[in-house]
C-alpha positions in Angstrom: 191.7 46.2 97.2 188.3 45.1 95.8 187.8 41.8 94.0 185.7 41.4 90.9 182.6 40.1 92.8 179.3 41.2 94.2 181.0 43.8 96.4 182.3 45.5 93.2 178.8 45.4 91.7 177.3 47.0 94.7 180.0 49.7 94.7 179.2 50.4 91.0 175.4 50.5 92.0 174.7 47.5 89.7 172.3 44.7 90.6 174.5 42.1 92.2 172.2 39.3 90.9 173.6 39.9 87.4 176.3 37.8 85.7 179.9 38.9 86.2 182.8 37.6 84.1 186.4 38.4 84.5 189.5 37.7 82.4 187.4 37.6 79.2 190.5 38.0 77.1 189.8 39.3 73.6 186.1 38.5 74.0 186.0 35.4 71.9 183.7 32.4 72.7 185.0 30.3 75.5 184.8 30.0 79.3 186.2 33.0 81.1 186.2 33.1 84.9 182.6 33.5 86.1 182.1 35.2 89.5 178.3 35.2 90.0 175.3 33.1 88.9 177.5 30.0 88.9 174.5 27.8 88.7 174.2 28.8 85.1 176.3 28.0 82.1 178.3 30.5 80.0 175.7 30.6 77.3 174.9 34.3 77.9 178.6 35.2 77.5 179.0 33.1 74.4 175.9 34.6 72.8 177.5 38.0 73.2 180.8 36.9 71.9 179.3 35.2 68.9 177.0 38.1 68.2 179.8 40.7 67.9 182.2 38.4 66.2 184.1 39.8 63.2 182.9 36.7 61.2 179.4 38.2 61.0 178.3 40.8 58.5 178.8 44.4 59.6 175.0 44.9 59.8 174.4 41.8 62.0 177.4 42.6 64.2 176.2 46.1 64.8 172.6 44.9 65.5 174.0 42.5 68.1 176.1 45.2 69.7 173.0 47.5 70.0 170.6 44.7 71.1 172.9 43.0 73.6 174.8 45.8 75.3 174.1 49.0 77.2 175.7 51.0 74.4 176.0 54.3 76.4 177.9 52.4 79.2 180.1 50.7 76.6 180.9 53.9 74.8 181.7 55.7 78.1 183.9 52.9 79.3 186.0 52.7 76.1 186.3 56.5 76.0 187.7 56.7 79.6 189.9 53.7 79.0 191.5 55.2 76.0 192.0 58.7 77.5 193.7 57.1 80.5 195.6 54.6 78.3 194.2 51.5 80.2 196.6 48.8 79.0 195.3 45.6 80.4 191.7 45.2 79.2 192.0 44.8 75.5 193.9 41.5 75.5 193.3 39.9 78.9 191.5 41.5 81.8 188.3 43.0 80.7 185.5 42.5 83.3 182.0 42.1 81.8 178.6 42.4 83.6 175.1 41.5 82.4 172.0 42.9 84.0 170.6 39.4 83.9 167.3 40.1 85.8 166.7 43.5 84.4 167.6 44.9 81.0 169.7 41.8 80.1 172.2 44.2 78.6 176.0 43.9 78.9 178.6 46.5 79.9 182.3 46.5 80.9 183.1 47.2 84.6 186.3 49.1 85.4 188.6 46.8 87.4 192.4 46.3 88.0 193.5 49.6 86.6 197.1 49.6 87.7 198.2 49.6 84.1 197.0 53.0 83.2 198.2 56.6 83.1 201.3 55.5 81.2 202.3 52.4 83.2 202.7 49.2 81.2 203.3 45.6 81.9 207.1 45.1 81.4 207.2 41.4 80.4 210.7 41.9 78.9 209.5 44.5 76.5 212.0 47.4 76.2 209.2 49.8 75.2 207.5 49.1 78.5 210.3 50.2 80.8 209.3 53.9 80.7 206.1 55.8 81.1 204.8 56.9 77.8 201.6 58.5 76.4 202.3 59.1 72.7 203.5 55.8 71.3 200.8 54.8 68.8 202.6 51.6 67.8 202.3 50.5 71.4 199.1 51.4 73.2 198.7 55.2 72.9 196.5 55.4 69.9 193.0 56.7 70.8 191.4 53.8 68.9 193.8 51.1 70.3 191.9 47.9 70.9 190.3 47.5 67.5 191.5 45.1 64.9 192.9 47.9 62.8 194.9 49.5 65.6 197.1 46.9 67.3 200.5 47.1 69.0 203.5 46.6 66.8 206.2 45.1 69.0 209.4 44.5 67.1 210.7 41.9 69.5 207.6 40.0 70.2 205.3 39.7 67.1 202.8 37.6 69.1 201.7 40.8 70.9 200.7 42.3 67.6 197.7 39.9 67.3 196.0 41.5 70.4 192.6 43.2 69.9 189.2 43.1 71.5 185.9 42.3 69.9 183.9 44.8 71.9 186.3 47.6 71.1 186.3 46.5 67.4 182.5 46.2 67.1 182.2 49.8 68.3 185.1 51.3 66.4 184.5 49.6 63.1 180.9 50.9 62.8 180.8 54.5 61.6 177.8 55.5 63.8 179.1 54.0 67.1 182.7 55.2 66.3 181.3 58.7 66.0 179.5 58.3 69.3 182.8 57.2 70.9 184.8 60.2 69.4 182.2 62.7 70.6 182.3 61.2 74.1 186.1 61.3 74.2 186.1 64.9 73.2 183.5 65.8 75.9 185.7 64.1 78.5 188.9 65.7 77.1 187.3 69.1 77.4 186.1 68.5 80.9 189.1 66.8 82.5 192.2 67.3 80.3 191.6 70.8 79.0 193.3 72.0 75.9 197.1 72.6 75.7 197.9 76.0 77.1 195.3 75.9 79.8 196.7 77.4 83.0 197.7 74.9 85.6 195.1 76.1 88.1 192.4 75.2 85.6 193.6 71.6 84.8 191.3 69.2 86.7 193.5 66.1 86.4 196.6 67.7 87.8 194.7 69.4 90.5 193.0 66.2 91.5 196.4 64.4 91.6 197.8 67.2 93.8 194.8 66.8 96.2 195.2 63.0 96.4 198.9 63.3 97.0 198.4 65.7 99.8 196.2 63.1 101.5 198.5 60.1 101.1 201.9 61.7 101.2 202.6 61.1 105.0 201.8 57.4 104.8 203.3 57.0 101.4 206.6 58.3 102.6 206.5 56.1 105.8 205.9 53.1 103.6 208.7 54.1 101.4 211.0 54.5 104.4 210.0 51.1 105.7 210.2 49.1 102.5 212.5 51.0 100.2 212.4 51.0 96.5 211.0 48.0 94.7 213.4 45.8 92.7 213.7 46.6 89.0 215.0 43.6 87.1 213.9 41.2 84.5 214.4 37.9 86.2 211.7 35.3 85.8 208.6 36.1 87.8 210.0 39.4 89.2 209.6 42.5 87.1 209.7 45.0 90.0 207.0 47.6 89.3 206.4 46.3 85.8 209.9 47.4 84.9 209.4 50.9 86.3 209.7 52.2 89.8 213.0 53.0 91.5 211.8 56.6 92.2 210.5 58.3 95.4 206.7 58.6 95.8 206.9 62.4 95.2 208.9 61.8 91.9 206.3 59.2 90.8 203.5 61.8 91.2 205.5 64.3 89.2 206.1 61.6 86.5 202.4 61.0 86.1 201.9 64.7 85.5 205.0 65.4 83.4 205.4 62.1 81.5 201.8 61.1 81.0 199.1 63.8 81.5 201.0 66.6 79.8 202.2 64.6 76.7 198.8 62.8 76.6 197.0 66.1 76.4 199.1 67.2 73.4 198.7 63.8 71.8 194.9 63.8 72.0 194.4 67.5 71.1 197.1 68.1 68.6 198.4 64.8 67.1 195.0 63.3 66.8 
């Protein structure tokens, strides 16, 4: 397991002298957890947050987005996050990096991706007790994360306020939204492939099969030693986020059958 620190930056081939922030929430001004350059204040982060705030005019907001961020890296990150239904970065756990001694531009850094490919944080939400890939009123919409595409939880309206300013600044602007949609389509055509593509030509399923072949012996030994995780809703113990209770082999099948397959149809056909 890798922490959000200089080791992660080195792994991502980023200059580890840059500023790294984790748990930036919905990217509003404040004091998120800073992992590097701790001799400095959070002024750099707050300049970004203020610059892309929805309180600014659309023109000024877009100017800040283009001036302050590595827009290609931002677009690519959001495209991948939405195709894999990353469910944790919009409201809480986005990690942001600034190339402080180089371009001085910002970009998100992928981190803590356990809530993706259909798995969600349970938190007592009935909707989050099953893998799903097509529920647009939860987190399946391709433009989830913007202020105009939020979750709609019937039993916890507080969740319906969650959206992220970086997502929103990209998606609300027609030019950058078009960039995002083009990048998503490129990645869909490369990795998902259209519905009806023969199994042997589907990169995601084939990669999952290859990974499973590598980890299967140890995964099954671990399963034999520790058994299934608890699945309950007691305080502080949500099992595997309300899911689990299946064998490792079944879990691999679930990713393919309950997420990748339905997600492919949702992206290509529904949207």
